[in-house]
C-alpha atoms as one frame of an Amber mdcrd trajectory, in Angstrom:
protein
   2.623 -16.000   6.795   4.528 -13.709   9.304   6.224 -10.363   8.084   9.593
 -11.915   8.805   9.050 -14.701   6.374   7.665 -12.221   3.761  10.829 -10.260
   3.951  13.788 -12.285   5.524  14.486 -13.878   2.029  15.515 -10.248   0.634
  19.113  -9.476   0.751  21.328  -6.618  -0.005  22.684  -8.572  -3.120  19.080
  -8.879  -4.900  18.852 -11.172  -7.545  17.108 -14.609  -7.492  15.098 -14.725
  -4.437  12.831 -17.892  -3.486   9.834 -17.002  -1.224   7.852 -19.623   0.588
   4.203 -19.417   1.971   3.174 -16.453  -0.424  -0.171 -18.152  -0.755  -1.293
 -16.240   2.309  -0.528 -13.034   0.482  -2.101 -13.930  -2.831  -4.976 -11.785
  -4.559  -6.271 -14.240  -7.403  -3.334 -15.080  -9.304  -1.066 -12.248  -8.228
   0.680 -11.369  -4.812  -1.356  -8.770  -3.060  -0.121  -5.265  -4.263   0.947
  -3.719  -0.773   2.969  -7.114  -0.320   4.791  -6.954  -3.788   5.579  -2.961
  -3.518   6.943  -3.632   0.244   9.162  -6.301  -1.258  10.531  -4.128  -3.614
  10.954  -0.970  -1.099  12.581  -3.561   1.232  15.267  -4.629  -1.843  15.821
  -0.919  -2.202  16.728  -0.027   1.231  18.683  -3.106   2.086  20.905  -2.646
  -0.977  21.393   0.874  -0.082  21.160   1.394   3.695  22.271   4.856   3.632
  19.389   6.343   1.950  17.772   9.404   3.547  14.154   8.957   4.683  11.436
   7.854   2.173   9.386  10.582   0.761   7.338   8.935  -1.925   6.986   6.227
  -4.316   5.277   5.493  -7.840   4.473   1.786  -8.253   3.375   0.132 -11.351
   1.534  -3.271 -11.175   2.695  -4.674 -14.692   1.896  -8.586 -14.331   1.287
 -11.323 -12.087   3.895 -11.662  -9.506   4.627 -15.565  -8.246   6.917 -16.889
  -5.525  10.013 -17.172  -7.727  11.200 -13.669  -7.958  14.338 -11.750  -9.426
  14.875  -8.069  -7.591  16.577  -5.679  -9.459  17.315  -2.068  -8.071  19.654
   0.703  -8.879  20.143   4.227  -7.992  18.894   6.271 -10.661  20.385   9.692
  -9.331  21.696  10.585  -5.834  21.864  14.470  -5.457  22.876  16.377  -2.277
  19.357  16.152  -0.670  17.406  13.698  -2.725  17.790  10.013  -4.281  15.802
   8.364  -6.587  15.814   4.632  -6.824  14.260   2.009  -9.418  13.278  -1.270
  -7.739  11.956  -3.987 -10.002  10.198  -7.667  -9.549  10.842  -9.724 -12.388
   9.049 -13.368 -12.714   9.922 -15.875 -15.392  11.758 -13.419 -17.528   9.457
 -10.484 -17.552   8.824  -7.345 -15.366   6.050  -7.674 -13.024   6.323  -4.484
 -10.899   8.378  -1.353 -11.538   8.738   1.031  -8.701  10.570   4.288  -8.141
  11.234   5.412  -4.885  12.104   8.934  -3.650  14.065   9.323  -0.802  15.030
  13.026   0.535  16.850  14.673   3.554  14.875  17.243   5.703  15.416  20.844
   4.834  14.632  24.112   6.681  10.920  24.518   5.832  10.114  27.474   3.386
   6.185  26.696   3.757   4.404  25.046   6.327   0.697  23.992   5.707  -0.688
  20.774   7.508  -3.310  18.412   5.932  -6.722  19.232   6.585  -8.204  17.345
   9.618 -10.389  14.035   8.516 -13.893  14.916   7.468 -16.777  12.871   8.994
 -14.543  11.377  11.726 -15.903   7.839  12.175 -15.085   7.667  15.881 -11.938
   5.836  17.550 -11.208   2.383  16.239 -11.861   0.996  19.814 -15.560   1.982
  19.309 -16.038   0.099  16.257 -17.399  -3.090  14.841 -15.510  -5.671  12.892
 -15.982  -5.648   8.990 -15.185  -7.972   6.293 -15.452 -10.941   8.481 -15.178
 -14.014   6.115 -15.369 -11.604   2.888 -12.845 -10.441   0.499  -9.660 -12.052
  -0.730  -7.578 -14.647   1.383  -4.875 -12.153   2.000  -7.064  -9.924   4.134
  -8.498 -12.626   6.361  -4.967 -13.966   6.563  -3.079 -10.777   7.584  -5.316
  -7.965   8.652  -7.993  -6.876  11.030 -10.571  -4.658   9.508 -13.244  -2.232
  11.392 -16.340  -0.504  10.087 -15.491   3.336   9.480 -18.302   4.456   7.882
 -22.302   3.798   8.225 -23.018   3.141   4.294 -23.178  -0.462   3.168 -23.644
  -1.609  -0.486 -24.210   0.990  -3.487 -23.902   4.563  -2.796 -21.530   7.301
  -2.929 -18.082   5.666  -4.349 -16.026   5.940  -1.319 -14.897   2.622   0.857
 -13.698   3.759   4.594 -12.488   1.231   7.164  -9.970   0.914  10.138  -7.315
  -1.421   9.221  -4.439  -2.992  11.176  -1.733  -5.825  10.501  -2.427  -8.917
  12.669   1.283  -9.321  12.712   3.556  -6.394  12.565   6.158  -7.390  14.857
   9.656  -6.235  13.738   8.041  -4.022  10.873   9.006  -0.638  10.841   6.319
   2.318  10.413   7.103   3.349   6.770   6.876  -0.580   5.890   3.850  -0.921
   7.756   2.117   1.832   5.633   3.474   0.488   2.213   1.888  -2.772   3.194
  -1.284  -1.001   4.370  -1.700   1.511   1.822  -3.555  -0.554  -0.937  -5.508
  -2.714   1.258  -9.077  -1.808   0.401 -10.870  -2.337  -2.690 -11.402   0.884
  -5.115 -14.220   3.136  -3.916 -15.728   2.585  -7.579 -16.797  -0.638  -6.211
 -19.907   1.054  -4.406 -20.863   2.625  -8.319 -20.435  -0.814  -9.982 -23.693
  -1.870 -12.033 -22.847  -5.487 -11.284 -20.211  -7.487  -9.490 -17.228  -8.249
 -11.250 -13.374  -8.618 -10.919 -11.121  -5.199  -9.911  -7.645  -4.589 -10.154
  -4.941  -2.146  -9.113  -2.972  -0.862 -12.143  -0.724   1.377 -10.388  -0.396
   3.098  -7.021   1.534   6.712  -6.419   1.922   7.951  -2.838   3.426  10.734
  -0.582   4.381  10.325   2.649   3.379  13.163   4.790   5.141  12.013   8.047
   8.694  10.065   7.424   8.128   8.600  11.097   4.420   7.756  11.220   2.874
   6.411  14.514  -0.564   5.434  15.785  -2.500   3.894  18.394  -2.413  -0.219
  18.584  -1.608  -0.336  14.984  -4.866   1.095  13.742  -5.050   3.279  10.539
  -7.987   4.774   8.979  -7.886   3.813   5.193  -9.944   5.434   2.769 -10.313
   4.534  -1.128 -12.639   7.323  -2.970 -13.216   6.948  -6.763 -12.789  10.717
  -8.482 -13.912   9.380 -11.750 -14.869   5.903 -13.379 -15.755   5.067 -16.852
 -14.562   2.928 -19.961 -13.568   0.133 -17.372 -11.233   2.345 -15.196 -11.379
   4.404 -12.070  -9.079   6.942 -10.924  -8.824   6.703  -7.130  -7.768   8.738
  -4.124  -6.011   6.978  -1.526  -5.563   8.374   2.085  -4.329   7.197   5.588
  -4.719   8.654   8.860  -3.630   7.515  12.306  -5.795   6.724  15.236  -5.854
  10.581  16.233  -6.929  11.639  12.690  -3.722  13.120  11.632  -3.147  12.424
   7.752   0.141  10.289   7.105  -0.182   9.317   3.601  -1.809  10.694   0.285
  -2.063   8.667  -2.581  -3.783   7.863  -6.050  -4.362   4.862  -8.335  -5.538
   3.577 -11.414  -8.038   0.779 -10.933  -9.362  -1.794 -13.568 -13.064  -2.418
 -13.232 -14.198  -5.539 -15.058 -17.344  -7.389 -15.732
């Protein structure tokens, strides 16, 4: 399913929206989190086209999301520099995703502190081997190219790091691309699991470090690292860098670890 087919049904009017071909974006019985977050973001910016650049997002994956959606969005508050927009997806009468997006105009900086360079640089994506071929959820096999970005395989430190890019990104702006990519890897806690079992994202919060992110040939270095895991949950740190090692996104997530 192309990116255009995923986003074209979304109109400025919102409301009941029918999507087709979503099976290519499914993760189990629900829509892949990055795709559902992108639908909510696109619904917001098409409803309110004069918003300033996106700065941050808070996304809660409440329940499984299917093909027949109702899109609801509203400006909660718009000040002189910052606007906050609530965007929700409803399915069969219940909310399945709720998101707060923060948009803000640039101001003269009173503090300048660049993100630290990526540690343990894995090398350029052009030099890496394919990863996850024939493995992982169908949405990865159908929509993403994944390359190795760490030597470790199997159990070990709870960190998963891969180069990733969309197989089809035609017509997609860079911010939307990051939203679609930001949740693509499994939790780092996967490497600390005592036995195989289902894993599920519950929420995702992120800050954009660059409102006009750019990279080379579509490649982004993605990392999920478990900061703490116990009682069936993992607190994860999610980061994205471009192909030159510049960090463009900082996020965190709560993941449910079953089994």
